[in-house]
C-alpha positions in Angstrom: 23.7 22.9 22.4 24.1 19.1 23.0 20.8 17.2 22.8 19.7 15.6 26.1 19.7 11.8 26.3 16.5 10.1 25.0 15.0 6.7 25.2 11.6 5.2 24.4 10.7 5.5 28.1 12.2 8.9 28.9 8.7 10.5 28.5 7.7 8.9 31.8 9.9 11.4 33.7 7.9 14.3 32.3 4.5 15.7 33.2 1.8 13.9 31.1 -1.5 15.1 29.9 -4.5 13.3 28.4 -3.3 9.9 29.4 -5.8 7.4 31.1 -5.4 6.0 34.6 -5.3 2.3 34.1 -6.5 0.5 37.2 -4.5 -2.7 36.5 -0.9 -1.7 36.0 0.3 -5.4 35.7 -2.1 -5.9 32.9 -0.9 -2.7 31.2 2.7 -3.9 31.4 1.7 -7.3 30.0 0.0 -5.7 27.0 3.0 -3.4 26.4 5.3 -6.4 26.4 3.1 -8.1 23.9 3.1 -5.1 21.6 6.8 -4.9 21.7 7.0 -8.3 20.0 4.5 -7.7 17.1 5.6 -6.6 13.6 5.8 -2.9 12.9 2.9 -1.3 11.1 5.2 1.0 9.0 8.8 1.0 8.0 11.7 3.4 8.1 12.0 3.6 4.3 8.3 4.7 4.0 8.8 7.3 6.8 11.8 8.8 5.0 9.9 8.9 1.7 7.1 10.8 3.4 9.5 13.3 4.9 11.1 13.9 1.5 7.6 14.5 0.0 6.8 16.9 2.8 10.0 18.7 2.2 9.0 19.1 -1.5 5.6 20.4 -0.4 7.2 23.0 1.9 8.9 24.5 -1.2 5.7 24.5 -3.3 6.5 21.3 -5.3 3.6 19.2 -3.9 0.3 19.6 -2.0 -0.7 17.5 1.0 -4.2 16.1 1.5 -4.7 14.6 4.9 -8.1 13.2 5.8 -10.2 10.6 7.5 -12.3 9.9 10.6 -12.2 12.1 13.6 -11.8 8.8 15.5 -11.8 5.2 14.3 -14.2 2.8 15.8 -14.0 -0.9 16.6 -17.7 -1.3 15.8 -17.6 0.4 12.4 -14.5 -1.4 11.1 -15.5 -2.9 7.7 -14.4 -3.1 4.1 -16.8 -0.5 2.8 -15.9 2.2 5.3 -12.1 1.9 4.5 -12.7 1.6 0.7 -15.1 4.5 0.5 -13.0 6.9 2.5 -10.0 6.0 0.4 -12.0 6.5 -2.8 -13.0 10.0 -1.7 -9.4 10.9 -0.9 -8.5 9.8 -4.4 -11.2 11.9 -6.0 -10.2 14.9 -4.0 -6.6 14.4 -4.9 -7.4 14.3 -8.6 -9.5 17.5 -8.4 -6.9 19.4 -6.4 -4.0 18.2 -8.6 -5.8 19.8 -11.6 -5.0 23.4 -10.8 -1.5 23.2 -9.4 -0.3 20.4 -11.6 1.5 19.1 -8.5 1.9 15.8 -6.9 -0.7 15.2 -4.2 0.7 13.6 -1.0 -2.2 11.5 0.4 -2.2 10.9 4.2 -5.1 9.1 5.8 -6.3 9.7 9.4 -6.6 5.9 9.7 -5.0 2.7 10.9 -4.3 4.2 14.3 -6.6 7.2 14.9 -8.4 5.6 17.9 -7.6 8.0 20.8 -9.2 11.4 21.4 -8.2 14.3 23.7 -10.9 15.4 26.1 -11.5 18.8 27.7 -12.2 17.1 31.1 -11.3 13.6 32.5 -14.8 13.0 33.8 -18.3 13.2 32.4 -21.6 13.6 34.3 -25.0 12.5 33.0 -28.2 12.6 35.1 -26.1 12.9 38.2 -23.8 10.0 37.4 -20.1 10.7 36.9 -17.8 8.4 35.0 -14.5 8.7 33.1 -14.8 10.5 29.8 -14.8 8.5 26.6 -11.2 8.8 25.2 -11.5 6.7 22.1 -11.9 3.0 21.5 -8.2 2.2 22.1 -8.8 3.3 25.8 -12.4 2.7 26.8 -16.0 2.4 25.4 -18.4 5.1 24.4 -21.4 3.5 26.2 -22.1 5.4 29.4 -21.6 2.6 31.8 -19.0 2.0 34.5 -17.8 -1.2 32.8 -17.3 0.4 29.4 -15.7 3.6 30.7 -12.9 1.8 32.7 -9.7 2.1 30.7 -8.7 -1.3 29.4 -5.2 -1.9 28.1 -6.4 -4.9 26.1 -8.0 -2.5 23.7 -4.5 -1.5 22.5 -4.2 -5.0 21.0 -7.5 -4.7 19.2 -6.4 -1.3 17.8 -3.1 -2.8 16.6 -4.7 -5.7 14.8 -7.4 -3.5 13.3 -4.7 -1.1 12.1 -2.8 -4.0 10.6 -5.9 -5.2 8.6 -6.6 -1.6 7.5 -3.1 -1.1 6.2 -3.1 -4.4 4.4 -6.4 -3.6 2.7 -5.2 -0.1 1.7 -2.0 -1.5 0.3 -4.0 -4.0 -1.7 -6.3 -1.3 -3.0 -3.2 0.8 -3.9 -1.7 -2.0 -6.0 -4.8 -3.8 -7.2 -6.3 -1.5 -9.8 -8.6 0.5 -7.5 -6.5 3.6 -8.1 -6.8 3.5 -11.9 -7.1 7.1 -13.1 -9.8 6.2 -15.6 -12.0 5.0 -12.7 -11.2 8.1 -10.5 -12.1 10.4 -13.4 -15.4 8.6 -13.9 -16.2 8.9 -10.2 -15.7 12.7 -10.5 -17.9 13.0 -13.6 -20.5 10.9 -11.9 -20.5 13.2 -8.9 -21.1 16.2 -11.1 -23.8 14.5 -13.1 -25.8 13.5 -10.1 -25.7 16.6 -7.8 -27.5 19.9 -7.8 -24.1 21.6 -8.5 -23.9 20.1 -12.0 -23.9 23.3 -13.9 -21.6 25.0 -11.4 -18.8 22.4 -11.6 -19.3 20.9 -15.1 -16.8 23.2 -16.7 -14.1 22.3 -14.2 -14.9 18.6 -14.5 -14.5 18.8 -18.2 -11.1 20.6 -17.8 -10.0 17.9 -15.4 -11.0 15.3 -18.1 -9.0 17.3 -20.6 -5.9 16.9 -18.5 -6.5 13.2 -18.0 -3.1 12.2 -19.5 -1.3 14.6 -17.1 -3.1 13.1 -14.2 -1.7 9.6 -14.9 1.4 10.5 -12.9 -0.7 11.0 -9.8 -1.7 7.4 -9.5 -0.4 5.6 -6.4 2.9 4.1 -7.3 2.8 0.4 -7.8 6.4 -0.5 -7.3 5.7 -1.8 -3.8 5.5 -0.6 -0.2 8.9 1.1 -0.4 7.3 3.6 -2.8 3.9 3.7 -1.1 2.0 6.9 -2.1 -0.6 6.6 0.6 0.5 7.2 4.2 -1.2 6.9 7.6 -1.3 9.3 10.5 -2.8 9.9 13.9 -2.4 12.1 17.0 0.4 10.6 19.2 -1.8 10.6 22.3 -1.6 7.2 24.0 2.1 7.1 24.8 2.2 3.5 26.2 1.0 2.3 22.7 3.4 4.5 20.9 6.3 3.5 23.1 5.6 -0.2 22.6 5.5 0.1 18.8 8.7 2.3 18.6 11.5 0.4 16.9 15.2 1.0 16.1 15.3 0.8 12.3 18.6 -0.7 11.3 18.6 0.5 7.6 18.0 4.1 8.6 19.9 4.0 12.0 17.0 5.8 13.6 14.2 5.1 16.1 10.8 5.0 14.2 7.4 5.3 15.7 6.0 2.4 13.7 2.3 3.0 14.6 2.0 5.4 11.6 4.1 7.3 9.1 3.1 10.8 10.4 2.2 11.7 14.0 1.0 15.0 15.4 0.8 17.0 18.7 -2.5 18.4 19.6 -3.4 21.7 21.2 -3.6 19.9 24.6 -0.4 17.9 24.3 2.2 20.4 23.0 3.8 21.4 26.3 7.5 21.9 25.6 8.4 20.1 28.9 5.7 17.5 28.6 5.7 13.8 28.0 4.3 13.9 24.4 7.0 16.3 23.1 9.7 14.3 24.9 8.6 11.1 23.1 8.3 12.6 19.7 11.6 14.4 19.8 13.4 11.0 19.7 11.6 9.4 16.7 12.5 10.1 13.1 8.9 10.4 11.8 7.6 13.6 10.4 5.8 15.5 13.2 2.8 17.8 13.0 2.1 20.6 15.5 -1.5 21.8 15.8 -1.3 25.6 16.0 -4.3 27.2 17.6 -5.1 30.8 18.6 -3.5 30.3 22.1 0.0 29.4 20.6 2.5 32.3 20.6 5.4 32.7 18.2 7.9 32.2 21.0 6.3 29.0 22.2 6.2 27.7 18.6 9.9 28.3 18.0 10.7 26.6 21.3 8.8 23.5 20.2 10.4 23.5 16.8 13.9 23.7 18.3 13.2 20.8 20.6 11.6 18.6 17.9 13.9 19.5 15.0 17.3 20.8 16.4 19.1 19.9 13.1 16.5 21.7 11.0 15.7 18.7 8.8 13.5 19.7 5.9 10.1 17.9 6.0 10.4 17.0 9.7 8.0 19.6 11.1 4.5 20.4 9.7 2.6 23.3 11.3 -1.2 22.7 11.1 -3.1 25.9 11.6 -6.5 25.6 13.2 -7.8 29.0 14.0 -11.5 29.1 13.0 -13.1 31.1 10.2 -12.6 34.8 10.6 -9.6 34.4 13.0 -6.8 33.4 10.7 -5.6 36.9 9.9 -5.5 37.8 13.6 -3.3 34.9 14.7 -1.4 33.3 11.8 0.8 36.2 10.7 2.6 36.3 14.0 3.4 32.6 13.8 4.7 33.0 10.2 6.8 35.9 11.2 8.4 34.0 14.1 9.2 31.0 12.0 10.6 33.2 9.2 12.7 35.1 11.7 14.1 31.8 13.1 15.0 30.5 9.7 13.3 27.1 10.5 12.2 24.8 7.7 8.5 24.0 8.1 5.5 22.9 6.2 2.4 25.0 6.5 -1.0 23.2 6.5 -4.6 24.2 7.3 -7.0 22.3 9.6 -10.3 24.1 8.9 -12.3 21.7 11.0 -11.4 22.1 14.7 -11.9 25.8 15.0 -15.3 25.7 13.4 -17.3 23.3 15.7 -20.7 24.6 16.7 -23.7 23.3 18.6 -27.4 23.5 17.8 -29.8 24.7 20.5 -30.4 21.0 21.4 -26.6 20.4 21.9 -25.8 18.6 18.6 -22.2 19.4 17.4 -21.9 20.3 13.8 -19.6 22.2 11.4 -20.6 24.4 8.5 -19.1 23.7 5.1 -19.2 27.5 4.3 -17.1 28.3 7.4 -14.7 25.4 6.6 -14.1 26.8 3.2 -13.9 30.4 4.5 -11.0 29.3 6.8 -9.2 27.6 3.9 -9.6 30.8 1.8 -8.3 33.0 4.6 -5.4 30.6 5.2 -4.4 30.7 1.5 -4.7 34.5 1.5 -2.6 35.0 4.6 0.1 32.6 3.4 0.3 34.3 0.1 0.5 37.8 1.7 3.4 36.7 4.0 5.4 34.8 1.4 4.9 31.2 2.5 3.4 28.3 0.6 0.1 26.9 1.8 1.1 23.3 1.5 -1.9 21.3 2.4 -5.2 20.5 4.2 -6.1 18.4 7.2 -9.8 17.3 7.1 -12.1 15.2 9.2 -14.2 13.4 6.6 -15.7 10.0 5.7 -16.7 8.2 2.5 -20.2 7.6 4.0 -23.3 9.7 3.5 -23.5 11.0 7.1 -25.3 14.2 8.1 -22.9 15.8 10.6 -21.9 19.0 8.8 -24.2 21.5 7.2 -23.9 22.9 3.7 -22.9 21.3 0.4 -24.8 20.1 -2.7 -27.9 18.9 -0.7 -29.9 20.2 2.2 -28.7 18.5 5.4 -30.9 17.3 8.2 -28.4 16.7 11.1 -30.8 14.1 12.7 -31.0 12.0 9.5 -27.7 10.1 9.8 -25.6 11.5 12.6 -23.2 8.7 13.5 -20.0 10.2 14.9 -18.9 9.4 18.4 -16.6 12.5 18.6 -16.5 15.3 16.0 -18.6 16.1 13.0 -17.2 14.8 9.6 -17.7 16.0 6.1 -19.6 13.3 4.1 -18.5 12.1 0.7 -20.5 14.7 -1.3 -19.4 17.6 0.9 -15.7 16.5 0.7 -15.9 16.5 -3.1 -17.8 19.8 -3.2 -15.2 21.4 -1.0 -12.5 20.2 -3.4 -14.3 21.8 -6.3 -14.7 25.0 -4.3 -11.0 25.2 -3.7 -10.3 24.2 -7.3 -12.6 26.9 -8.6 -11.0 29.6 -6.5 -7.5 28.6 -7.4 -8.5 28.1 -11.0 -9.9 31.7 -11.2 -6.8 33.1 -9.5 -4.6 31.3 -12.0 -6.0 33.6 -14.7 -6.8 31.0 -17.3 -8.4 32.8 -20.2 -12.0 32.3 -21.4 -10.6 31.4 -24.8 -8.6 28.6 -23.3 -11.6 27.3 -21.4 -13.8 27.4 -24.5 -11.2 25.5 -26.5 -11.1 22.9 -23.8 -14.8 22.5 -23.8 -15.0 22.3 -27.6 -12.4 19.6 -27.6 -14.3 17.3 -25.4 
């Protein structure tokens, strides 16, 4: 079947969801024109490199670690926040690389993750109704009429903050921050100073033993064309995405230059909708969030629209079912994809299906349930003959108290800072990595004698 014509603006003819109503259309158009003139945030060569790595991951040759804030904030933009989240992703990568001895593809939810889907367009507090907070790129979180009016100028702020974030990440990647000796010491320091010391000491020692092997997992220092840290966000605010889309002459393709990897959420994956229409025309790798309401037939329809040429690494399916519900929903999706013959990457988002509320209305997530969903995802993939290629996490390098569980007792009221969804803190993220490593390590069947030899050699 011949593909329908596509342009950067063809999405406007489709039904749109989750988009704000800007009161000043002339101002919106002015900002769009300005964004069309600014330099791209990412480049076609980087996007192609990520697609090749994702294709490798789909075949079991790599593992994807995607993580970062639920939503970036203008107010919390600072050096420490970027650096610390990057550091935790490096630590997690080194731990996860230990068992599989595979390259870890590192993708940050950063430099563009400013918009959030909402369950309702309006919010009412104490009898006052205002537009819902949709992320800093659209409006403000403060519950006032002035803050909640969608303002297109916020797109410029988001662009320039993303630019600074990417520049800093590239500097860290090429400036010694990713030295494997340093990352190893971070891991050992974590083990030494947490209550889980005895539980994870053996694994930490084995990781140290394989230090030479881990050298190959450093971020490549040959320049941005071989960048080994990529950015991602949900392609939610289409005026912003359209303005930053560029025709890339070297690749001969349109690229969404706002990030390397973009995904569709549960609320924006309508096959005849505006978000699918926009994404089908750009060459970036595309993620599809797969929740319990998605049927196999709907999924195959989406895959056919977004990847009619079945390009390997183009489509990543991100399962987000909730602990205890993976076995009831994921097998049907796997069967549908296998029957279609489509090339996809399978990932697990164990965060969004496990959000709970306390009696006082505070949202939180349990680390035990997060790990339970990961364990179920791995098991179901193994049982049905597909490779569990990665994890999609909401986490931060800060010591926040938004999720329960982990090495220390958590008081949710102590440092609850998120404007949107609960995030794993630095210790919980590392603890989760060790839990996964411990499980995979035990399933690998490494003998006690080999473990003892490794301990004795250190």
